[in-house]
VMD Tcl script that draws the C-alpha trace (Angstrom):
set ca {
  {-12.48 -20.96 4.70}
  {-11.70 -18.10 2.32}
  {-8.11 -16.82 2.68}
  {-7.55 -13.28 1.49}
  {-4.31 -12.49 -0.34}
  {-2.02 -10.59 1.98}
  {-0.03 -7.49 1.05}
  {3.61 -8.57 0.92}
  {5.97 -5.82 2.11}
  {9.72 -5.58 1.51}
  {11.46 -3.39 4.12}
  {14.52 -1.56 2.76}
  {16.42 0.05 5.63}
  {19.95 -0.17 7.04}
  {18.74 0.30 10.63}
  {18.34 -3.06 12.45}
  {16.09 -1.33 15.00}
  {13.71 0.01 12.34}
  {13.60 -3.38 10.63}
  {12.88 -5.05 13.99}
  {10.04 -2.63 14.81}
  {8.40 -2.84 11.38}
  {8.73 -6.62 11.08}
  {7.14 -6.96 14.52}
  {4.35 -4.38 14.22}
  {3.17 -4.50 10.60}
  {2.10 -8.19 10.57}
  {-0.19 -7.50 13.54}
  {-2.58 -6.40 10.81}
  {-4.02 -9.56 9.25}
  {-3.81 -8.12 5.74}
  {-0.03 -7.57 5.82}
  {2.96 -9.89 5.83}
  {6.69 -9.18 5.62}
  {8.11 -10.60 2.39}
  {11.68 -9.79 3.41}
  {14.21 -7.14 4.41}
  {17.15 -5.50 2.66}
  {19.82 -3.24 4.18}
  {20.60 -1.36 0.95}
  {19.26 -0.92 -2.60}
  {21.60 -3.54 -4.06}
  {20.15 -6.20 -1.78}
  {16.70 -4.78 -2.45}
  {17.08 -5.18 -6.21}
  {17.78 -8.90 -5.83}
  {15.00 -9.43 -3.31}
  {12.43 -7.58 -5.45}
  {13.15 -9.97 -8.32}
  {13.20 -13.01 -6.03}
  {10.31 -12.24 -3.67}
  {8.05 -10.10 -5.88}
  {6.65 -7.94 -3.03}
  {3.55 -5.80 -3.44}
  {4.87 -2.70 -1.62}
  {8.28 -1.37 -0.59}
  {9.09 0.70 2.48}
  {12.22 2.67 1.64}
  {14.72 4.58 3.74}
  {16.38 7.55 2.02}
  {19.81 7.64 3.69}
  {21.46 4.25 3.08}
  {24.94 2.91 2.32}
  {26.22 2.18 -1.20}
  {23.22 3.87 -2.89}
  {20.82 6.50 -1.54}
  {17.07 6.05 -1.74}
  {16.58 8.82 -4.32}
  {18.96 7.20 -6.80}
  {17.27 3.86 -6.18}
  {13.84 5.41 -6.82}
  {15.03 6.89 -10.12}
  {16.22 3.46 -11.25}
  {13.09 1.76 -9.95}
  {10.83 4.18 -11.80}
  {12.70 3.55 -15.04}
  {13.04 -0.23 -14.90}
  {10.59 -1.71 -12.38}
  {7.92 0.75 -11.23}
  {6.13 -0.39 -8.09}
  {4.43 1.14 -5.02}
  {6.85 2.74 -2.55}
  {6.29 4.24 0.90}
  {9.28 6.34 1.99}
  {10.35 6.29 5.64}
  {12.54 9.22 6.59}
  {13.94 10.91 9.69}
  {12.34 14.11 10.98}
  {14.79 16.76 9.81}
  {14.30 19.71 7.42}
  {16.90 18.30 5.02}
  {15.32 14.84 4.93}
  {11.89 16.41 4.42}
  {13.09 18.19 1.29}
  {14.62 14.95 -0.01}
  {11.37 13.12 0.75}
  {9.49 15.61 -1.43}
  {11.90 14.78 -4.23}
  {11.00 11.13 -3.66}
  {7.31 11.96 -4.18}
  {8.16 13.70 -7.45}
  {9.97 10.52 -8.52}
  {6.91 8.37 -7.92}
  {6.94 7.42 -4.23}
  {3.33 7.33 -3.08}
  {3.73 8.33 0.57}
  {6.25 9.67 3.06}
  {6.28 8.76 6.75}
  {8.60 9.52 9.63}
  {10.67 6.69 11.09}
  {9.48 5.08 14.33}
  {12.86 5.25 16.10}
  {12.79 7.09 19.43}
  {9.00 7.44 19.67}
  {7.07 6.73 22.84}
  {4.90 3.57 22.77}
  {1.79 5.75 22.25}
  {3.29 7.68 19.35}
  {4.72 4.49 17.89}
  {1.26 2.92 17.86}
  {-0.21 5.96 16.10}
  {2.61 5.90 13.56}
  {2.04 2.19 12.87}
  {-1.70 2.76 12.40}
  {-1.01 5.44 9.78}
  {1.80 3.43 8.13}
  {-0.48 0.40 7.77}
  {-3.07 2.60 6.06}
  {-0.43 3.99 3.72}
  {0.82 0.51 2.83}
  {-2.73 -0.61 2.07}
  {-3.30 2.48 -0.05}
  {-0.03 1.92 -1.90}
  {-1.05 -1.68 -2.64}
  {-4.21 -0.35 -4.35}
  {-2.51 2.47 -6.22}
  {-2.71 2.85 -9.99}
  {0.73 3.69 -11.38}
  {-0.19 5.08 -14.80}
  {0.83 8.08 -16.89}
  {-2.49 9.71 -16.06}
  {-2.09 9.34 -12.30}
  {1.64 10.06 -12.15}
  {1.70 13.42 -13.87}
  {1.44 13.03 -17.63}
  {-2.04 14.51 -17.84}
  {-3.78 17.19 -19.86}
  {-4.97 20.43 -18.31}
  {-7.98 22.38 -19.51}
  {-7.00 25.80 -20.81}
  {-7.80 28.88 -18.76}
  {-7.93 32.14 -20.71}
  {-6.68 35.49 -19.36}
  {-10.27 36.73 -19.77}
  {-11.53 34.03 -17.39}
  {-8.84 34.88 -14.85}
  {-9.73 38.58 -15.08}
  {-13.36 37.73 -14.27}
  {-12.58 36.12 -10.90}
  {-14.79 38.07 -8.50}
  {-15.74 35.95 -5.50}
  {-12.63 36.68 -3.46}
  {-14.51 36.23 -0.20}
  {-15.07 32.53 -0.91}
  {-13.15 29.79 0.92}
  {-11.67 26.87 -1.03}
  {-11.18 23.73 1.09}
  {-9.09 20.82 -0.24}
  {-8.63 17.35 1.26}
  {-6.22 14.70 -0.02}
  {-4.17 11.64 0.92}
  {-2.26 9.05 -1.13}
  {-1.46 10.57 -4.52}
  {-2.69 13.92 -3.25}
  {0.65 15.70 -2.89}
  {1.22 15.88 -6.63}
  {-2.49 16.50 -7.25}
  {-2.50 19.47 -4.87}
  {0.70 20.73 -6.45}
  {-0.76 20.61 -9.97}
  {-3.89 22.52 -8.90}
  {-2.10 25.26 -6.97}
  {0.41 25.76 -9.80}
  {-2.51 26.43 -12.16}
  {-4.20 29.15 -10.10}
  {-3.84 32.90 -10.76}
  {-2.34 35.23 -8.14}
  {-5.73 36.84 -7.44}
  {-7.83 34.00 -6.11}
  {-9.90 33.18 -3.00}
  {-8.14 31.91 0.11}
  {-7.46 28.17 0.27}
  {-7.15 25.76 3.21}
  {-5.70 22.28 2.71}
  {-5.67 19.09 4.76}
  {-3.15 16.72 3.17}
  {-2.32 13.52 5.04}
  {1.38 14.09 5.70}
  {3.69 13.91 8.74}
  {5.02 16.92 10.64}
  {8.00 18.72 9.11}
  {7.13 17.34 5.67}
  {4.19 19.75 5.36}
  {6.46 22.76 5.90}
  {8.88 21.51 3.25}
  {5.91 20.95 0.91}
  {4.57 24.47 1.50}
  {8.02 26.05 1.13}
  {8.59 24.26 -2.15}
  {5.18 25.29 -3.53}
  {5.77 28.90 -2.56}
  {8.79 28.99 -4.89}
  {6.73 27.98 -7.92}
  {3.11 29.10 -7.43}
  {1.61 32.46 -8.34}
  {-0.27 32.43 -5.03}
  {1.41 32.45 -1.63}
  {1.59 29.05 0.07}
  {2.42 28.55 3.77}
  {2.18 25.92 6.46}
  {-0.66 27.14 8.68}
  {-0.05 28.60 12.12}
  {-2.73 28.98 14.75}
  {-4.60 32.28 14.23}
  {-3.44 32.85 10.64}
  {-5.95 34.97 8.74}
  {-7.28 33.84 5.38}
  {-7.14 36.25 2.49}
  {-7.14 36.18 -1.33}
  {-3.98 34.83 -2.92}
  {-3.05 32.67 0.11}
  {-3.12 28.88 0.59}
  {-2.62 27.44 4.08}
  {-1.60 23.80 4.50}
  {-2.43 21.95 7.73}
  {0.79 21.22 9.64}
  {1.53 17.52 9.88}
  {0.31 15.89 13.09}
  {-2.22 18.69 13.78}
  {-5.83 19.26 12.81}
  {-6.77 22.41 10.88}
  {-10.12 24.17 11.42}
  {-11.75 27.27 9.98}
  {-13.05 29.88 12.40}
  {-14.46 33.40 12.05}
  {-14.65 36.55 14.15}
  {-15.55 40.16 13.42}
  {-16.32 39.32 9.81}
  {-12.97 37.68 9.02}
  {-11.89 34.09 8.56}
  {-8.90 32.60 10.32}
  {-7.60 29.11 11.10}
  {-7.13 27.16 14.29}
  {-4.37 24.56 14.53}
  {-5.18 21.97 17.18}
  {-3.83 18.76 18.65}
  {-6.25 15.92 19.27}
  {-6.88 12.24 18.61}
  {-6.71 10.68 15.17}
  {-9.94 11.19 13.23}
  {-10.60 8.61 10.50}
  {-7.16 7.29 11.56}
  {-5.59 10.59 10.46}
  {-4.17 13.80 11.87}
  {-4.67 16.19 10.11}
  {-8.12 14.93 9.20}
  {-10.04 16.14 6.16}
  {-13.34 15.58 7.99}
  {-12.25 17.90 10.80}
  {-11.45 20.66 8.30}
  {-14.57 20.17 6.18}
  {-16.85 20.05 9.25}
  {-15.50 23.41 10.38}
  {-15.93 24.85 6.89}
  {-19.59 23.79 6.80}
  {-20.24 25.61 10.07}
  {-18.29 28.80 9.34}
  {-18.50 29.36 5.58}
  {-21.63 27.48 4.45}
  {-22.59 28.34 0.88}
  {-19.58 30.67 0.66}
  {-17.28 27.66 0.34}
  {-16.08 25.26 -2.35}
  {-15.02 21.78 -1.23}
  {-12.62 19.58 -3.16}
  {-11.69 15.98 -2.34}
  {-8.72 14.40 -4.11}
  {-6.91 11.07 -4.37}
  {-6.63 8.99 -1.21}
  {-7.66 5.79 0.52}
  {-10.45 5.46 3.06}
  {-13.41 7.65 3.97}
  {-11.78 10.72 5.51}
  {-13.62 13.77 4.18}
  {-16.77 12.03 2.96}
  {-18.95 13.03 5.92}
  {-17.47 16.50 6.15}
  {-17.96 17.16 2.44}
  {-21.61 16.08 2.76}
  {-22.05 18.61 5.56}
  {-20.49 21.25 3.33}
  {-22.87 20.42 0.48}
  {-25.86 20.39 2.84}
  {-24.77 23.87 3.98}
  {-24.87 25.09 0.38}
  {-21.25 24.69 -0.72}
  {-20.28 23.62 -4.24}
  {-18.35 20.33 -4.00}
  {-15.97 18.57 -6.38}
  {-14.42 15.08 -6.41}
  {-11.45 13.96 -8.49}
  {-12.48 11.23 -10.93}
  {-11.34 7.61 -10.78}
  {-9.19 7.67 -13.92}
  {-6.91 10.44 -12.63}
  {-6.74 9.24 -8.99}
  {-3.80 7.23 -7.71}
  {-6.27 5.81 -5.16}
  {-10.01 6.43 -5.66}
  {-11.09 5.63 -2.09}
  {-11.79 9.07 -0.60}
  {-13.46 10.57 -3.70}
  {-15.53 7.39 -4.18}
  {-16.70 7.44 -0.55}
  {-17.77 11.08 -0.96}
  {-19.54 10.36 -4.26}
  {-21.35 7.33 -2.80}
  {-22.30 9.48 0.18}
  {-24.09 12.01 -2.01}
  {-21.59 14.70 -1.01}
  {-20.38 15.66 -4.49}
  {-21.84 18.23 -6.87}
  {-19.43 17.48 -9.72}
  {-16.87 14.76 -10.57}
  {-13.92 15.90 -12.68}
  {-10.54 14.73 -13.97}
  {-7.68 16.40 -12.13}
  {-6.75 18.38 -15.24}
  {-10.17 20.05 -15.34}
  {-10.34 21.06 -11.68}
  {-8.41 24.38 -11.83}
  {-10.66 25.62 -14.64}
  {-13.78 24.61 -12.68}
  {-12.54 26.40 -9.56}
  {-11.94 29.55 -11.60}
  {-15.38 29.24 -13.22}
  {-17.07 28.91 -9.83}
  {-15.32 32.09 -8.67}
  {-16.08 34.17 -11.78}
  {-19.67 35.26 -11.28}
  {-20.55 34.25 -7.74}
}
mol new
graphics top color blue
foreach p $ca { graphics top sphere $p radius 0.5 }
foreach p [lrange $ca 0 end-1] q [lrange $ca 1 end] { graphics top cylinder $p $q radius 0.2 }
display resetview
């Protein structure tokens, strides 16, 4: 019988309850085993060297050394895949974003205090994130040291198609990819809607941080928000985002509902709604992430006449979602991350 190599996870957390829950629930998936547990980064350092795990789950607030300091040291001396587990507070959400900038691949909320139903959903998503982290490519190209195609002021001045809708879907590795794209866009640009796999509270912190640095306005979406040029709306964590239209204007709906493709928000849910409402007036973009979420929805967008783009393998942290969309025939053009802002601007110049 063929035995597949399991993903060995080291849990770094000072909460005995969290360690108990994770060590009980994660191995229910046959592809995962617990390599060990550590209550602080000093123990973790020794166990990483001894046990050689494939993925770390990391708490941020710990005794003796906080998770951010540990991540900085890890990135410098022993880079490896990390999934951050954090409590659901505004302050911890901002710190978790800092963790992503330092190379953590995912952030998740802790399971403590959840109902059995919510705990099961959280474990489903955490397992997916651990599997994605195990497949991640930690290279200069995927972690931020990448070239960007130049965009001239003349090109920016020729942006005309302000009634278009730009739809973006992303998962593992997508936070920094989305950030790099939005930072490159001019203030006068078509409205953007984004489904990024991320827990509640973290999406607001992500949007608030982007708003400080981008030329466009960035907000966490609220139900009924209108879409207009110069605005990007990010799906709130734990809710689906859909495009709707009435009286000649676009707006968004924020809805609860079951996991779709094991995710909430789901890229497929957003893209499906875009195909119905915007048709050929849309541009679809699928970025780094594991799984198939977005592949079917992007195909529906392309069938409806939309121009569609997938991030290429070399620049993806995880190539799963773009590959699924490419294999599905959903993609018009495959591009490195650094070329995507220029392509978006080009598509909006003369349309």
